[in-house]
N, C-alpha and C positions, 0 to 999 in steps of 0.2 A: 510592385506587383500586387501586394496585399491591398493597397488602396483601390486598385482597379477591380479586384475581386470583390471587395466590400461594396463598391459602387454598383457592380453588376448584380450582386445579391439584393441590394436595396431596390434597384430598378425592377428586378424580377418580383420582389415582394409587393411593390406598388401595383404591378400589372396583375398579380394574382388577386390582390384585394379589390381592385377596381373591375375585375371581369364580371362579377354578378351585376354591377350597375349597367354594363353594356348588354347583358343578357335579358334585361327586363323588357316587357312589352311596351311599345311606344304608346303614348297617350292617345286616346281617341280624338279624332277631329271634332270640332264643335258641330253640333247639330244645326241644320238649317231647316226650319219648319216649312211645310208646304204652303203655297200662297192661298189655297182655298181652305177656309176654316172647317168645312165639312170633311174634306180629305184628310186634314191634319187630325181631326177627331177620330176618324177611322184608324189612322196610323197609330195614334196614342192608345186606342183600345187594343190593337194588335200587339203593341209593345208589352202590354200587361199579361198577355197569355202566352208569350214566347219566352222560353227559358234561355238564359245565357249559357252557351256551351262551355265557357271557361269557369264561370262562377257556380253554375249548376243549381244554386238555391235561390237565385235572384232572377227577376225578369230583366229583359234587355232595357226596360225603362229605367230600372234602378242601378244597373251595372255600369261601372266606370271602365270596364275592359274595352280594349280596342276592337275586338271582334263584335262586341255588342253594338258599338258605334257603326261598324260596317253593316250589321244586320238591320239596324234602324234605317240606315241610308238605303239599303236594298228594298226594304218595305216601302219607304217613301217613293222610291223610283217606280216600283211596280204599281202602286196606287196612282201615281201621277200618270202612268202609261195606260190607266183604265182597268187594271186587274181587279177582280172581285176579292173580297176578304178570303173566301174559300180558296181561290186560285193562289193567293199569297201564302196561305197556310200550306197548301199542297206543295208549292215550290220549296218552302223551308223544310218540309218533311223529306222531300226528294234530296235536298242538299245535305241535311244534318241527321235525318232519321226521326222516328216517332218521339224520341226523347226530347226533342226541341220544344214540343208543346207541353204545357203543364197538364193538360187533359188529353192524352193521346187517344186515338180512335180505338174502339173495341173491335178487334179482329184476331185471327188465329195467332199472329205473332205477338200480340199484347195480352193474351189471356192470362199468362202468369202474373203480369203486372196488375191486372184488374182483379183477378179472382184468387191469386196466390195467398194474400193475407187472410181472406175469409176461409180458404181451405186449411191453412195452418191453425186457425182458431178452432175450426170444427174438429180437426185431428186431435188437438189438445183436449177439447171437451170429451171426445170419444175415449181418449186415454184415461182421463179422470173418471169417467163413468165406468170404464172397465175395472179400474182399480177399486172403486167404491163397491162394485158388485162382487168382487172376489171374496169367496168364503174364507173365513179364518180357519186354519187347520188346528184342530184341538189335539193337544198332546194327551194320549191315553194315560190314565193313572198307572203307577207302578204296581206290578204284581206283588203278592206277599213274598215270593222268593227274591225279587229284585230289591224290595225294601229291606229284607234281612241282610242281603249282601252289602247294601249301602251302609247299613248300621254297623256291620262288622268292619268295613273299610274306615269309617269315621272313628270308631272306637280304637282301632289299631294305630291310627295316625296320632302323632304327637302335635298338638296344637299349642302355639305360643311363639314367642320370639326366637329367632335363630341365634344361637350363642356365638356363631362366627361372624354375624353381621355387625357392622358398626353403626352408631347413630349418625344421622346425616349432618348434625352440627355438634360434633363432640369436641370442637376446639383444636383440632390438629392442624 
């Protein structure tokens, strides 16, 4: 019975360890260039301006992800069907949103993307300017009565080491 249990545990361990391999994205199919060199050049130019939705920092021309291969294939199909470059971009934006383009259009929905960084810089500069213009508060000098009370307090205090305190490194 213990051999069967050990065998089942070993089998379960192998399944757990191999499950990430099965969860990986399949490799992209090899690209098939268009027959027309002009159309292929248009497709390659579009590949450079379209962001991979998986990699996010790479164009689909550079991405090895399967979805990037699908996007390349889709662009080639649309170009072969006679679509203009703008029509291809519009279709990709319709499918994946403005983020799919490295330079999304300027419109109400993308104002934060386009103007947000400049607004933050201006806000920081305004804060620095406000801090620089702030007047320093001068502490008024002590009155003669306050100076006398302070002198009395300092004279009455015993200054020096505390006899109950021990040295930090006294060897104990």
